C-alpha positions in Angstrom: -6.5 -11.6 16.7 -6.3 -9.3 13.9 -3.1 -9.8 11.8 -3.1 -6.9 9.2 -3.6 -3.3 9.9 -3.8 -0.3 7.9 -1.2 2.5 8.0 0.2 5.2 6.3 4.0 5.6 5.0 6.0 8.2 7.0 8.9 8.2 4.8 12.7 6.5 5.0 15.4 7.1 7.6 18.2 5.1 8.9 18.9 3.4 12.2 22.0 2.7 14.3 21.4 -0.5 16.0 22.7 -1.9 18.9 26.0 -4.2 17.8 26.9 -0.7 15.4 25.0 -1.6 11.9 23.5 1.2 10.1 20.3 -0.2 8.5 18.0 1.7 6.0 14.6 1.8 7.4 10.8 3.0 6.7 8.8 4.4 9.3 4.8 3.4 9.1 2.4 4.8 10.9 0.2 2.0 11.2 -3.4 2.3 13.5 -5.5 3.2 15.2 -8.1 1.2 13.4 -11.2 1.2 14.3 -13.9 -1.7 14.2 -16.4 -0.9 11.6 -18.6 -4.1 10.9 -18.3 -7.6 12.2 -18.8 -10.4 9.4 -19.5 -13.8 10.9 -19.7 -17.3 9.0 -24.0 -17.2 9.9 -24.8 -14.3 8.4 -22.2 -13.6 5.4 -20.4 -17.0 5.1 -17.0 -16.1 6.6 -15.4 -14.3 8.9 -13.9 -10.9 9.2 -13.8 -7.2 10.6 -14.1 -4.4 8.2 -11.4 -2.1 9.9 -11.6 2.2 9.8 -8.1 4.2 9.1 -7.6 7.8 9.3 -10.6 10.6 9.4 -13.2 11.9 7.2 -15.0 15.1 7.7 -19.2 14.2 7.3 -19.9 16.6 5.0 -17.5 14.3 2.5 -19.3 11.3 3.1 -21.9 10.1 1.0 -25.7 8.6 3.1 -25.0 5.4 2.7 -21.9 5.4 4.1 -22.6 7.9 6.7 -25.7 5.3 8.0 -22.7 2.1 7.9 -20.7 4.4 10.0 -23.5 5.8 12.4 -24.3 2.3 13.0 -21.0 1.3 14.2 -21.2 4.0 16.3 -17.6 5.6 15.1 -16.4 8.6 13.3 -16.6 8.7 9.5 -13.2 7.2 8.1 -10.7 8.0 5.6 -10.3 4.3 4.3 -12.0 1.0 5.3 -10.6 -2.3 5.0 -11.6 -6.5 5.5 -9.3 -8.3 7.5 -10.1 -12.0 8.2 -9.8 -13.2 11.6 -10.6 -16.9 13.0 -13.1 -15.3 15.8 -15.7 -12.5 15.1 -17.1 -12.7 18.2 -13.7 -11.8 19.7 -14.5 -8.1 18.7 -17.3 -5.5 19.0 -17.8 -2.4 17.1 -15.7 0.8 17.9 -13.2 -1.2 19.3 -9.7 0.5 18.9 -6.6 -1.6 17.4 -3.4 -0.1 17.5 0.1 -1.0 16.6 0.9 -3.2 19.6 -0.2 -6.3 18.0 3.3 -6.5 16.0 6.3 -6.8 17.7 10.3 -6.3 17.1 12.1 -9.2 15.0 8.9 -10.7 13.4 8.7 -10.4 9.6 5.7 -8.6 7.9 4.3 -8.0 4.5 3.7 -4.5 3.3 1.2 -3.9 0.6 0.4 -0.9 -0.8 0.3 1.3 -5.0 3.6 2.8 -6.7 3.9 6.3 -7.1 1.9 7.2 -9.7 3.7 9.0 -13.0 1.3 9.5 -15.5 1.5 9.1 -19.2 5.3 8.3 -19.6 7.8 7.5 -22.8 9.7 4.4 -23.2 12.6 5.7 -21.6 11.1 6.2 -18.7 9.0 3.9 -18.5 10.9 0.5 -19.8 14.2 1.3 -19.5 15.4 1.9 -23.3 18.2 3.8 -24.2 16.8 6.4 -26.9 18.3 7.3 -30.0 22.1 9.1 -30.5 22.3 12.2 -28.3 24.5 13.6 -31.4 24.8 13.8 -35.1 21.5 15.7 -35.9 19.4 12.9 -34.4 16.0 14.2 -33.4 14.7 11.0 -31.9 16.2 11.1 -28.2 13.0 9.3 -26.6 11.5 7.6 -29.8 10.9 4.0 -29.3 12.2 4.0 -33.2 11.1 0.8 -35.2 7.6 -0.5 -33.7 7.2 -3.4 -36.0 7.1 -4.8 -39.8 5.2 -3.0 -43.0 3.9 -5.1 -45.0 3.9 -8.4 -43.1 2.1 -9.1 -40.3 1.2 -5.4 -41.0 0.3 -4.8 -37.3 1.9 -4.1 -34.1 2.3 -7.1 -31.8 0.7 -7.3 -28.8 2.5 -6.7 -25.8 4.5 -4.3 -27.6 6.2 -1.9 -25.0 5.1 1.4 -25.8 4.4 4.8 -23.9 2.0 4.9 -21.8 0.5 5.0 -18.0 3.2 4.5 -15.2 3.2 3.6 -12.1 0.5 3.7 -9.2 -0.3 -0.2 -9.1 -0.5 -2.5 -6.1 2.5 -3.9 -5.2 3.6 -6.3 -2.5 6.8 -6.6 -0.2 7.3 -9.5 1.9 9.1 -10.8 4.7 10.0 -7.4 5.8 11.7 -7.6 9.4 10.5 -5.1 12.1 12.7 -3.2 13.5 11.1 -0.9 16.2 7.6 -0.6 17.6 6.5 2.4 19.4 2.4 1.9 19.9 2.3 5.2 21.9 3.1 6.9 18.5 1.5 4.3 16.1 4.5 3.7 14.3 6.1 0.6 13.2 9.9 0.9 11.4 11.0 -1.9 8.9 13.7 -2.7 7.2 14.1 -1.6 3.7 11.8 0.1 1.4 7.7 -0.4 0.9 5.5 0.6 -2.0 4.3 4.4 -2.4 5.2 7.9 -1.4 5.2 9.6 1.7 1.6 9.4 2.8 0.5 6.8 1.0 -1.8 4.1 2.5 -0.3 0.8 2.9 -1.6 -2.4 4.7 0.9 -3.9 7.2 0.0 -7.9 7.7 1.8 -10.2 9.9 3.8 -12.9 7.6 3.1 -15.6 9.5 
């Protein structure tokens, strides 16, 4: 059985449970994923299936990848991801796997990329307080002194400086599945997951 699927973050909301509690939840569109390639220990030295998620116009796919999808007999997918399996012979090319593999109450890990914020300063990137707000201060967003002069005459490695912020891989572990709606390809998990709305995520079983 596949233990992970590719999905998309739709957004956050809240749910009222039967016992009256209100919980913050994230709604994920998980699947349907199609099997694009099957890897076996005899040929590839490990057992896995390559899953495709989403749709991509054939005109946007290069020739090698187009041949890859044609060989599998599936439409071009926007995202490809390999998932390890125990028995690759249980799958066939073009097979569709949906959110039915998840069940209410189980725990899952969700991986994604955080929101990309581009080049940012030290106040936003590292939480620096910045300079004074009054008395003629002109360095509100500056980092201040970043080192010494004569000794050691350099800036230490790892010094917190302005730079690229966000768009990093992150995994949130052991999120509870609050609801599963296979007919709509929806999995609702308790809490927040990395990334913006519409971002690609990997949802895998915790056990």
